[in-house]
N, C-alpha and C positions, 0 to 999 in steps of 0.2 A: 779744135778742128780734128776731124778724124782723117787719117791718111791711110789709104789702102793701095795695095798692088793687085791689079786684076789682069787677066789674060783675055784675049778675044773670046767672046761668047759667054764670059762670066758676068754675073748680075750682082748688083748691089740693090738691096731693098731698103726703102725709106718709109717707115710706118707700114700700114697695111695695104696701101694702094698706089705706091710710087715705086717704079722699077727703073734702074739705070743699067743698061747693058753695054758692055764694050763690044762694038761691032767690028772694029779693026784698028790696028796700029800700024802706021807707016812713018818710020823715022820719028820725028817729034810730033807728028799729027796723030791724034786719037779721035776716032769717030764713035760717038755715043748715041744710043737710042734711049729715049725716055718715054715711059708710059706713066701717065698721071691723069687724074680726073680733069674734066674740062674746066672746072672752076679754079684749078691751080695754074697760075701764070708761069710760063717757062720762057725766060728771056736770056739772051747772052748778056753778059755784064755791060758791054759797051752800049748795047741797045737800051738797057735799063737806065744807065747814066744819061744817055741822050734824051730819053723821054722825060726823065726828071728835070733836066735842064730846060727843056722846052716848056714844061709845065710851070716852072718857076718864072720863066720869061713871060709867059701868057698872064700869069697872076700879077706880075709887076706892071705889065702894060694895062691890064684891066683896072688896077688900083689907080694908076696915073690918069687914065682917061676919064673915069667917073667914080670917084671914091665912094659916094653914097650908094650907087647902084651895086658896086662891088661888095660893099659890106652887107647889103640886103641879100644878095645872091649867096654870099658865104654863109650867112646866118641860116638861110633856107636849106642850104646843102648840109650844114651840121645837124639841123633838125631831122632831115631825112635819114642821115647816117645813124642817128640815135634810134629812130623807129625801126630800122632794119636790124639792129643788134638785138 
């Protein structure tokens, strides 16, 4: 983990096309501005965790409801991911 100290209006660059700017600091609150390509997902950690939990629940329900359909759908999804890579 890289730990940095930045002041308002200072920028941290990640790679060639991601910028994080400190917009303001108010007590313990820090407001950040993030510029990144559209294909880069930017989520707060709590949202990321919530989406992951919802996805796991949906997969579990689908597997319980109709295991054969679930397996066929999962297999098709994996094939599509391989062709996209």
